[in-house]
N, C-alpha and C positions, 0 to 999 in steps of 0.2 A: 790321670790318663796314661796309658801304656806306652812303652817305647816305640812300638809300631804305629800307633796312632799319632805320636808326636812327629815321627819322620813324614808319615803321610800328609800332616798339615804343613810340615816345613816344604816339601816338595810342591804342595799346592801353592802355597804363598810365593815360592821361588818362580813358578810357572806364571803366576799373575804378574809379577815384577816382570818378567822377561818380555810378556805380551804386551804390558804397557809401554815398556821401553822400545820394543819393535814399533808400535804404533806412533809414538812420539818421532822416532829416526824416520819412519816412513813419511809422515806429515811434514817434518822438516824438509826432507828430501824433495817432496811434492812442492813445497814453497820455492825451493831453490830450482827447481825445473820450470817454472813461471818466469819468462822473460818480461821486463817492463817494456812497454811500447811509449815512446814519447813523441810528441809532436814533431814532425819532420824526419822521423824515422823511416828508412826504406829497407825491407830485410827480404833478402832472397832465400828461397825454400826449394827443397828437392824431396825426392821420395824418402830418403834418410830421416826427414823432419816429421815424418808422419806421426802425429800425437802432440806435436809442440804447442805450448800454451803461451799466450802473451796476454798482459794486463795492461790496461789504461784506467787510472782510478779504480773504479769498482766494476769495469767492464772486463770480461775476460773473452779472448779470442783463441779457438782452438783450431788447428790446422790438420785436415785429414786426406788421405789419399783413398780413390775408391778404384776397385779392380772389377773387371769384367768377370762374371761367373764362369764363362765357358772357356776363357784361356788364361785366367788369372792375371792378364796385363792391366796394368793402370790405365783407365779411360778418363778418370775425373778427379778432381779435387775440391775439396769444400773448406768453408770456415764456418765454425758455430760461434756466434755473438751471443754472449750471455750477459745481460745486465741484471742487477739484484731484483729478487722478486718478479722476475718477467719470465714468460716463455722465450726460449733462445730463438734467435733467427739464423736458419742456415743457408748459406749461399753456395750452391754447387756451379763448378765452371769444368769446361772440356779441357783435357790436358793430354800430353805425350806421356809415354812410359817412365820418363825420367821425373815426372810431375814437377817440372819447372814452375815456379809460382813467386808471387812477390806480396808481401803485405806492408802497406805504408800508411801513415797518419799524418793529414795536413789540414789546415784551416784555409779555406778557401774564399772566405769572405770576412770583412771586420766584424769583429763583436759577435762571432757565432762559434758554435761548438765545432770540434774538428769531424773529418770525414775519414772513414776508413777505405782506403782504395786496394781493393783484392784484384790480382792479376794473374792469369795462367797463360801458359803458352800452348797453343794447339799443335804444334810442330808443322813440319813442311818447309820447302826452300824459300817461301817468301811470306809465310804467314805464322801465325797471328797472334798478336797479344790480345786477350781479352779482358776487357776493364769493367769492373763491376764496383759500384760506389755505395757506401752506407753511411747516411748522415746521423751521427749519434746525437745530434739535438733534437731530432724528431720524437714526438711523443710516442708513436709507434714505428719500431724500425722497420724499414723496407728496403729493399735492392734497387738499384737504379743501374742498368746495364747502358754503358756508354757506348759500346760497340767493339768490333774487332778491328785491329789495326796491324798494318804491316811491320813485321820486324820485332825488335827488341821491346822490352816493357817500357812504359812511359814514366818518365821522372819529372813530376810538376817542377816548375822554376819561375821565379819572379821576373818574366821577360820583359815588362815595361817599367821596372823599377819602383812600383808603387808601394812596396813592401807586402803584397798578397800575391801567392803563387797562382799560375796558371797552368793548365794541361796543355802542352804543346805537342803536335804531331803533324802528320803531313795528309792532306786531302786524298785518301785512297780512291776516290771516284775516278780519278785520273790515270791510275794504274791499268795498263792494257787497253784503256778505251779508245787511245788513238794511235798507239803503236806498241811494240814490245816492252817488256818490264824495263830493260836496260835503257831504251829511249823513251822513258816515260819521265815527266818533270812535275811532280806533284806540288802545289803550292802548300806552304805551311798552314795548319788548322790550329786554332787557339781556343780552348774552351775556358769560359770564365763562369761563375755562378751567380745566380740571382734568387735570394730567398731559398737557398739549398739546393735549387734546380741548375744542372750544368746547362749551359747555352753556347752555340757556336758565335764567339765573339770577334771573329776574324776581320770583320768589317769596320769596326770601332776604330775611330779616328786615333786612338791612343796607340795604335799598333802599326800606324803608317810607316813609321821609322823602320820597322822590322822587313816590311815589305819592300820598301825603297833600297834597303841595303842589298836585297836578292835581285833587284830588277836589271841591273846591268850584267850581272852574271847570267842571269836567264835570257837576257837579250842575246849574248854572246852565243850560248848554247843553241840558241834556234837558229842565229844567222851566220856562224862562222864557217860552217861547210859550203865550201864554194860548189861544189858537186850536186848538193840538193838539201833540202830542208826535211827534217824529222817532224811529221805531224805530232808525235808526242812532246817532243821538246818544243815546239813551236805553241802548242796548246797551254803548256805550262806557263811559257813566257806571257802570252796573251791574257790568261787568267790572273798573273800577278800584275800585269799592267791595268787589268780592270780593278783590281783592288786598289790601286793608288792613283785611279783617274786619268790613266795614260792608255786606255784601250785603242781610241781612235788613232793616236799617234803610232802605236805598236802595230796595229793592223795595217797601216798604210806602208810601214817599213818591210812587213811580210809580202805584202802585195806587190811592192816595188821589187823584191828579190824575185818574185814569180815571173813579173814582167820581162826581167832580164835573163830569164831562161832557167832559173832553178826550180826545179819540180818539187812538190810536196810528196814525200815518200812514206809509205807505211806498210807494215806486214798485212794489213787488213785491206781488202777490196771494197768492203762496206763499213760503215760505223753504225753500231746499234746502241739505242738508249732506251731506257724504261720510261714510260708514260706517266707513271704513278709509283708511289713508295713501294706498292706490294710488287710492281712489275708485272700485272696482269696482261699489259699490253707493251709491245713495243715499237719504236718507230726506227726506220733505217734510212741512211743517207750515203750517197756515193762520192760527194764533194766534201773537202775539208771544212770549208768556211760555214756551209749551212749546217753542217754536224756540230762544228765547234760552237757557234752563237745559239743552237737549240740547247746544248749542254750547259754552256754558261747561263743561260736563263733558267734552264730547270735547276741547277745548282746554286743559283742566286748570287752569281757574279755581275751579271749585268741585269738590268730591269727589263721585264717585259712591256712590250708597247701596249 
């Protein structure tokens, strides 16, 4: 082999070594960029985290931002959930341009696999955390949309002390329904899980203590103003009273205040409510108590006769 051939082979060997080295380094860096997601973790994300990858056991979760084609502003965020040897599940959610989002992992029932909780923030003065759930124990992954919730992201907590976390928020149905946002008093809303499905557990007796603790404060908010009563604050008080079996007593207190000359005040001249879940039809009331009791029955706070 002549000198030039030897040099050529040496360069070829050197190039192969460099190529392999770069691939090893890139692979190692890729592994370093994958963050472990543990049960109970709650991770805040934003636009700069586009492409971030998390892993729980052998399940990978990749966070991405999605921009509008026409103006290049972020309009949505997504996660891609990839289990071994399966097609990925992609969950897309509305977002603002900062792409504020949250990925967390919780166990919501005893002896069950964890659930990924993916939240995004839609933007706006009073809105909205959008909450999506993916139960990793399902044979086929699917997304469950819990809904839109006013304010910040939801952070599950063990509110009744049984060792299992619940999703705790406020019943957004009360916002603006009877008065302004500032004069609305939405009761707490508590979601538990049954066989992997979230449900509103707010009326379960194990949570009575939570609402009893709020009862006196809600009562004061409704009745403390000597000049008049806010329809929104009193609606919240009466709803909380209904949850703990004190609706009749609370109603009599409000009626007594009205008889003493304090009027029910609201920014609304009429109260409107949907007749069905799709809101194809609405019903209108001009008086507070007929409106309230229709709403409380419609929303499950008091029983329909």
